[in-house]
LOVEXTOR-409448 format. One record per atom (N, C-alpha, C): x, y, z. Coordinates in steps of 0.001 Angstrom, whole numbers, plus 500000, padded with zeros to 6 digits. Each point is the difference from the previous one (the first is absolute). Layout:
<nodes>
XYZ ...
</nodes>
This chain:
<nodes>
660961092500828459 500206498724499319 500538498970500991 499338498859500124 500401498951500919 501255499298499484 500731499366500931 501235499327499618 499730498883498997 498916499266500177 499670498927499057 499759500554498597 499331501145499918 499749500630498703 501300500474499361 500912500486500836 501306500426499491 500755498809499420 499958498901500713 500718498806499541 499408499447498701 498717500210499795 499367499520498777 500585500660498750 500579501187500168 500589500713498873 501289499351499516 500634499221500871 501313499456499651 500025498479500170 498877499348499687 499920498543500154 501059499300499150 500133500408498752 500978499373499109 501414500219500509 500291501235500380 501338500326500496 500297499254501298 498995499888500863 500210499323501270 500313498520499801 499343499385499017 500288498596499695 501446499844499541 500455500948499191 501388499987499539 500958500180501176 499674500903500897 500829500232501185 500083498739500853 498879499355500206 499975498777500810 500912498930499407 499963499858498674 500844498998499349 501473500366500113 500302501278499844 501386500458500122 500526499801501412 499142500155500986 500412499753501378 500377498535500184 499168499122499472 500287498561500091 501322499682499296 500183500560498818 501243499768499254 501205500549500761 499829501166500587 501115500645500694 500405499298501273 499102499247500587 500309499278501240 500684498662499740 500157499649498723 500635498723499690 501447499986500480 500372498898500617 501372499817500456 500265498518500161 501255499623499804 500382498606500218 500112499680501491 499913501041500823 500017499808501453 498551499984500480 499483498857500397 498569499878500331 499521500982501066 500832500288500994 499570500885501092 499658501393499490 500727500465498993 499756501337499460 498609500086499398 499678499033499154 498678499996499371 498904499816501046 500243499153500981 498996499721501024 499691501249500821 501050500666500464 499794501200500801 499461501143499156 500506500116498769 499536501070499125 498524499897499720 499541498807499667 498573499787499745 499178500237501263 500542499633501144 499277500140501264 499656501463500267 500967500881499850 499741501404500339 499332500748498847 500364499685498749 499384500671498845 498509499692499932 499638498765500302 498598499572499887 499256500098501325 500481500863500876 499448500069501348 498963501101500165 499237500259498955 498856500904500147 500301501473499988 501149500422499475 500316501420499954 499129500747498993 499878501301500197 499157500808499126 500678500318498666 501326499882499965 500775500297498794 499664501378499434 499961500976500872 499674501354499566 501115500626499178 501244499705500346 501119500617499289 500063499543498546 499883498688499720 499911499596498593 498791500603499299 498908500132500730 498795500600499433 500261501433499567 500763500730500798 500340501380499663 500840500057498729 500935499071499860 500817499949498777 499109499822498770 499132499006500058 499152499682498847 499089501165499642 499344500561501001 499058501095499744 500712501248499495 501169500300500546 500742501186499572 500409499876498536 500514498837499638 500408499796498605 498810500105499058 498896499355500358 498810500016499140 499380501390499935 500064500731501089 499479501374500011 500819500903499085 501245499605499721 500861500747499085 499950499442498582 499038499108499744 499801499502498654 500889498849499588 500661499348500942 500915498910499663 499247498788499466 500562499366498962 499344498863499379 500905498767499901 501156500049500633 500912498872499946 499801499050501169 501057499288500368 499909499016501084 501016500227501116 500900500973499823 501047500194500992 499455500446501353 498814500616499994 499458500424501296 499721498796500892 499738498848499404 499779498795500801 501301499545500635 501102500047499230 501305499632500554 500389500944501141 499773501290499793 500340500975501033 499145499788501250 498737499657499801 499118499733501142 500518498840500838 500512498964499347 500552498849500723 501277500392500727 500829500792499359 501231500473500643 499659500747501287 499029500887499916 499575500762501178 499486499057501088 499218498993499608 499457499063500985 501103499167500647 501000499590499235 501107499232500569 500808500842500979 500232501255499647 500724500890500925 499200500175501279 498703500225499859 499144500155501179 500016498742500861 499901498843499369 499982498740500743 501326499779500721 501092500356499353 501304499879500653 500066500864501255 499452501210499922 500010500870501186 499141499415501116 498904499343499637 499149499383501023 500743498881500721 500696499172499238 500764498915500602 501048500545500975 500694501036499583 501016500586500862 499377500713501201 498905500729499749 499314500716501080 499567499054501116 499410498885499615 499471499076501000 501103499413500862 501184499845499433 501142499523500789 500440501080500980 500167501219499494 500432501115500857 498997500255501121 498696499960499635 498951500304500979 499592498798500845 500565498835499677 499633498763500706 498485499733499914 499431500324498841 498561499809499795 499680498523499819 498827499612500444 499569498604499887 498726499833499187 499340501112499663 498735499921499268 499942501092498949 499668499608498772 499826500954498896 498902499470499097 499055500886499656 498886499639499124 499249498775500516 499924499895501321 499220498936500611 500680498652500059 501252499925499591 500736498738500034 501345500194500683 500612498890500406 501335500079500583 500960500644499008 500873500856500499 501012500593499134 500986498930499549 500705500285498919 500966499030499474 501090499696501018 500431501020500747 501043499757501002 499497499146501144 498687500081500278 499436499151501046 499937498547499559 499876499790498695 499901498638499458 501371499406499700 500861500777499314 501277499463499531 501212500550500761 499812501026500804 501122500560500737 500541501272499372 500730500767500801 500525501295499559 500998499878498854 500911499037500086 501038499896498985 499404499763498617 499044499093499927 499371499697498715 499263501212499457 499314500727500877 499233501167499564 500905501080499418 501110500266500660 500924501012499510 500572499601498645 500401498747499875 500640499554498764 499015499934498832 498778499569500255 499006499984498931 499607501428499629 499985500885500983 499785501414499690 501083500529499078 501246499594500256 501104500390499121 499802499443498592 499509498773499915 499736499397498695 498973500824499223 498938500417500680 498963500777499318 500529501358499537 500835500624500832 500632501251499575 500816499777498729 500846498975500011 500869499763498849 499192499566498777 498938499236500194 499156499603498869 499328501231499382 499591500941500866 499401501240499487 500977500729499082 501272500062500392 500979500703499170 500339499198498744 499943498669500081 500149499205498787 498900500342498995 498793500189500482 498865500287499127 500068501397499396 500768500887500624 500127501352499456 500832500019498719 500979499096499912 500975500054498898 499339499912498624 499102499033499743 499398499908498659 499165501210499611 499599500813500968 499224501192499666 500838501017499238 501327499940500218 500933500851499258 499630501476500113 499699500427501214 499593501385500226 500735500522501229 500964500868499774 500828500490501096 499205500852500990 498956500668499516 499171500783500921 499304499081500999 499526498861499516 499368499026500892 501015499468501000 501186499653499523 501059499498500873 500368501028501070 500135501242499559 500403501054500936 498974500182501101 498731500090499612 498955500235500990 499911498840500991 500069498776499499 499890498849500890 501234499861500886 501175500298499465 501213499960500820 499933501047501106 499596501207499629 499872501069501001 498935499651501036 498907499420499522 498892499676500904 500400498962501031 500659498936499570 500404498969500962 501004500552501006 500829500926499557 500956500615500913 499293500851501041 499004500781499565 499248500854500924 499199499153500988 499410498905499510 499255499112500896 500917499459501088 501216499615499622 500960499501500983 500337501072501022 500149501232499536 500257501100500931 498830500172500963 498785499871499477 498824500110500852 499959498921501054 500407498785499638 500045498896500962 500979500314501134 501157500546499626 501011500327501007 499504501149500888 499376501003499394 499455501116500782 498961499510501000 499135499084499550 498994499456500903 500643499237501151 501059499266499693 500723499271501039 500631500959501004 500565501089499508 500621500986500876 498967500702500885 498778500157499473 498951500683500757 499224499072500924 500253498702499905 499278499045500846 500275500274501471 498935499956500798 500072500218501453 500465501411500361 499855500922499044 500371501394500245 498731500817500184 499661500270501239 498776500738500299 500124501484499672 501186500444499622 500211501406499647 499986500235498491 499738498937499225 499904500168498549 498850500958499669 500178500777498968 499023501032499640 499132499550498828 498981500794499723 499161499735498832 500833500067498725 500967500919499964 500878500103498831 500812498717499823 500483499433501109 500718498730499937 499096498900499453 498778499976500484 499030498990499566 499735500105498509 499736501202499502 499693500169498583 501216499696499123 501185500261500505 501197499650499242 500102498490499824 499697499264501062 500063498540499940 498968499450499031 498756500425500113 498959499401499154 500133500442498545 500576501179499779 500245500431498624 501028499093499344 501071499715500723 501048499133499449 499550498543499931 499431499521501079 499747498573500157 498772499522499217 498981500821499912 498740499588499376 499670500794498743 500000501318500122 499498500830498906 500898499980498771 501293499821500196 500934500039498868 499692498921498970 499591498816500436 499704498933499047 498704500289499236 499020500604500668 498790500433499303 500353501053498947 500890500918500366 500414501045499061 500683499396498781 500887499032500235 500689499342498892 499007499267499107 499031499330500601 499004499254499231 499251500912499042 499570501152500491 499240500929499161 500881500636498929 501193500412500383 500891500652499035 500439499040498902 500261498745500364 500451499026499009 498932499741498946 498734500048500406 498926499857499027 500079501064498934 500279501230500412 500129501100499042 501238499828499129 501093499582500613 501257499898499263 499919498976498872 499450498820500293 499961498985498947 499000500376498912 498949500727500367 499037500455498992 500634501023499072 500694500957500575 500636501047499200 501132499412499159 500787499109500603 501114499383499271 499484499231498789 498917499270500187 499426499225498895 499469500917498911 499357501099500394 499442500931499024 501096500665499186 501082500389500673 501121500636499305 500645499017499031 500180498767500430 500602498980499141 499126499726498780 498708499984500221 499077499727498898 499990501129498983 499992501227500492 499936501155499098 501312500257499279 501085499657500679 501300500221499377 500422501453500080 499232500887499349 500349501418500018 499591500663501303 499156499304500791 499581500492501312 499371501378499951 499292500305498916 499362501308499900 498821500118500945 499300498890500214 498846500052500900 499757498632500593 499518500007501192 499634498772500682 498548500129500425 499188499030499650 498578500075500295 499677499276501285 499435500742500933 499533499401501241 498473500032499956 499414498834499704 498551499961499872 499576500852498821 499136500958500264 499490500849498917 500789501296499890 500996500163500857 500736501262500051 501393499816499413 500381500853499048 501348499938499441 500895500950500767 501088499461500530 500958500797500762 501332499980499271 500517501138499608 501252500045499268 501168499659500921 500852499082499514 501178499590500756 501186499974499039 500614501145499713 501080500042499015 501219499178500418 500338500006501289 501166499287500502 499646499342501327 500825499001500388 499762499349501287 500115500992501157 500790501075499795 500195500978501064 498950501107499979 499001499852499135 498975501029499885 499330500256501348 499853501273500399 499390500309501301 498615499409500169 499253499923498891 498648499459500086 500033498512500351 500959499290499420 500175498586500328 500388499844501458 500975500792500432 500431499938501394 498852500330500940 499145500933499576 498854500380500815 499037498841500166 499768499243498925 499109498848500070 500538498959500968 501281499675499855 500621499031500903 499936500484501440 500301501265500197 500021500535501359 498603500025500597 499008500300499182 498626500018500487 499587498618500512 500327498962499227 499630498653500415 500839499543501186 501262500414500044 500828499681501165 499416500642501263 499563501250499874 499386500694501137 498683499344500400 499248499555499003 498774499248500288 500329498783500856 500956499205499552 500358498787500729 500543500281501381 500813501051500119 500590500329501302 498921500354501015 499063500856499605 498925500395500908 499046498850500287 499770499159498992 499170498813500207 500650499082501035 501303499817499893 500717499141500940 499989500534501415 500117501310500152 499935500602501338 498618499780500599 498969500228499194 498631499771500473 499807498544500398 500540499095499207 499879498568500281 500598499661501363 501200500501500268 500657499685501265 499290500641501189 499473501199499815 499260500661501074 498781499169500397 499285499469499018 498846499163500315 500450498689500646 501116499454499564 500561498817500655 500205500258501492 500502501185500306 500277500332501394 498723500278500789 498958500427499309 498687500113500647 499465498614500330 500085499101499038 499455498655500174 500723499228501094 501252500315500231 500762499284501027 499405500196501381 499223501081500175 499383500259501309 498477499987499964 499431499702498847 498538500065499921 499359498744499432 500800499128499410 499455498822499361 500326498753500821 499485498872499552 500268498733500678 501067499230499237 500590499016500652 501005499171499340 499416499304498786 498742499581500100 499356499301498896 499827500926498795 499633501250500258 499789500951498903 501321500406499363 501003500269500834 501283500478499486 500872498891499445 499853498792500567 500874498906499604 501329500021500713 500123500852501026 501203500006500822 499589500291501432 500933499842500907 499688500172501411 499770501473500342 498927500273500729 499730501355500455 501112500436500951 500467501220499833 501031500515500892 501409499603499620 500169499418498795 501340499602499564 500964501180499984 499537501140499484 500881501163499910 500462500448501379 499102499971500950 500351500397501356 501021499027500590 499779498711499775 500924498984500513 501397500168499404 500046500533498771 501286500215499340 500599501358500333 499323500758500856 500506501301500407 499886501064498938 499036499842499085 499817500970498915 499084501130500453 500515501204499930 499218501180500376 499303500529498752 498784499530499760 499248500404498819 499179501253500312 499357500560498980 499342501293500149 498917500018501083 499164498960500152 499012500045501091 500643500186501375 501132499323500229 500664500125501292 500704501347500141 500544500498498911 500607501332500023 498946501037500381 498782499808499494 498895500906500321 499658499929501490 500001498800500561 499730499852501429 501081500693500822 501245499845499585 501105500644500729 499880501521499967 499387500515498956 499859501449499872 498781500528500738 498901499238500012 498742500529500539 499467499225501203 500638498917500353 499515499225501130 500325500651501338 499333499508501065 500326500504501332 501293499353500492 500413500395501176 501293499550500526 500075498481500102 498947499377500483 499993498549500159 500018499294498643 499259500524499042 499964499401498668 501362500093499316 500640501149500160 501329500188499420 501001499040500635 499941499870501310 500908499089500705 499786498566499526 498755499614499852 499661498641499599 500548499682498607 499804500918499047 500464499782498637 501520499984499938 500640500925500698 501466500046499985 500588498705500549 499431499497501065 500488498753500586 499793498827499063 498827499951499367 499697498893499088 500940499996498802 500271501176499445 500893500093498855 501424499634500404 500443500514501096 501371499748500453 500241498523500289 499009499366500602 500148498607500404 499408499007499002 499254500498498997 499342499103499064 498988499115500700 499268500601500919 499094499246500870 498553500247499582 499259498929499721 498600500154499595 499026499550501097 500511499828501205 499127499575501096 498910501021500278 500289501271499739 499036501074500233 499335500446498696 499930499083499027 499478500364498688 498599500578500078 499121499383500764 498617500486500066 499947501397500594 500843500269500985 500032501343500601 500560501017499016 500993499581499239 500561500876498979 498968500276498917 499224498988499635 498930500210499029 498974501000500528 499746499961501299 499097500989500608 500586501399499858 501305500116500202 500661501308499870 499942500483498550 500168499084499087 499910500339498578 498608500502499657 498991499337500555 498620500429499754 499711501335500666 500498500158501205 499740501222500763 500590501237499321 501142499833499340 500659501135499333 499628500107498515 499077499135499537 499555500006498600 501170499792499041 500951499179500428 501213499796499208 499718499267498690 499071499062500032 499698499265498771 499271500874498993 499098500850500505 499312500926499101 500993500954499345 500959500457500797 501021500904499477 500847499305498930 500417498773500289 500839499265499053 499233499693498719 498733499614500143 499169499734498815 499794501275499185 499871501125500693 499864501284499303 501260500302499185 501153499714500578 501253500187499274 500059499087498777 499521498774500164 499968499059498873 499125500536498878 498834500531500346 499112500565498981 500653501182499301 500758500776500746 500716501140499426 500980499529498928 500782498975500315 500993499508499036 499326499294498831 498895499332500252 499261499363498907 499464501048499032 499524501114500538 499520501105499165 501135500582499166 501168500166500632 501168500490499261 500362499047498866 499924498697500283 500308499012498963 499093500184498795 498713500106500231 499037500153498900 500252501287499217 500393501059500696 500240501274499325 501163499927499010 500921499091500224 501151499866499104 499654499274498702 498756499569499860 499592499290498787 499362500916498959 499978501280500268 499329500930499091 500663500053498626 501271499636499914 500688500034498706 499585498841499098 499338499001500544 499566498847499202 498656500285499342 499798499487498787 498688500145499363 498983499123500708 498743500321499838 498952499204500630 499941498605499385 499896499005500830 499877498612499556 499555499174501198 499585498777499736 499628499109501098 501194499702500895 501200500002499407 501195499702500783 500331501161500943 499788501214499518 500191501153500880 498983499960501134 498753499683499677 498979499877501039 500390498933501024 500608498922499514 500419498927500895 501111500466500929 500946500779499466 501068500542500846 499422500911501084 499019500800499622 499320500849500981 499240499121500998 499371498940499477 499273499082500869 500891499359501043 501260499748499647 500931499422500973 500242500933501176 500020501302499736 500205500955501100 498860499925501000 498803499680499523 498843499884500896 500007498664500718 500370498939499281 500080498689500639 501020500011501130 501132500645499755 501089500021500985 499527500496501357 499190501074499993 499619500614501263 498735499381500590 499286499206499213 498768499391500490 500188498540500414 501159499438499721 500214498577500220 500011499648501488 499689498745500284 499989499505501382 500976498847500173 500890499804499013 500984498923500073 501218500373499184 
</nodes>
């Protein structure tokens, strides 16, 4: 299923999300709205909100809270982008100047803080402690991932385990929250509607949920959380492939940015493990110094050791794991769309 076809399933919901984003960016401080609109409307794929919407609908949800949750997820993601670009000193994102390049670091950090706080303001009317807990935990884990990445910067001795820990916290955790929250609001709504909570209908399948602590309910949430986590890992792995195989125009950011920031991603870890002595020396020096002068030679080393093929293979592995976690869901177009996302993630070129 193509991404455009997937989006066609949630046209109404997406329109609602777009309006909520506009409403949420309102502020009496003009700079906040200006910067918020600049980055929100900057051509992002909005995959994380898409995961929220599809997960909720795949669980039979018929209310509107999934749209609010989708916006919350997007605001949190956007806040991390604003902060990331300051930390990484990035100047290009999605083919345009980064907000910090236009307005400066101080403005970017503070507007990022505004988006974080606005996201938590939007959580309150949902009146769902499970949603609050997951989002609070998620933002905390993302922050830990940011710090871990900073600690590993310019460290040529970082391991694959270190790398996966960073991307799990920094990227995959928000995908996991997006998918799990879709299930939570669907189940919460079904229980509230039934009152006695004897059964909750997901599509054509009736699943008994006697209590909120029912193992079957927890299994559904955990399955979707695992789906999102593996999807997020696959997403980041492909991002790291594209950093050495795509063009600035295709990616919307500068080629070799990760190397310039001293990030030891999986393709380079693979070169350090299987490259010859000169290739290993070259990569270690580039990571330690954050030097991209030898980028083309490093790309040759990456090609010579089949590092991109290996990384893409790992991405396909995690995408497959993500799809396998959807077996608890009944068949529906929304389930097919969630599976379709796992294929889009690994086939994308941007």
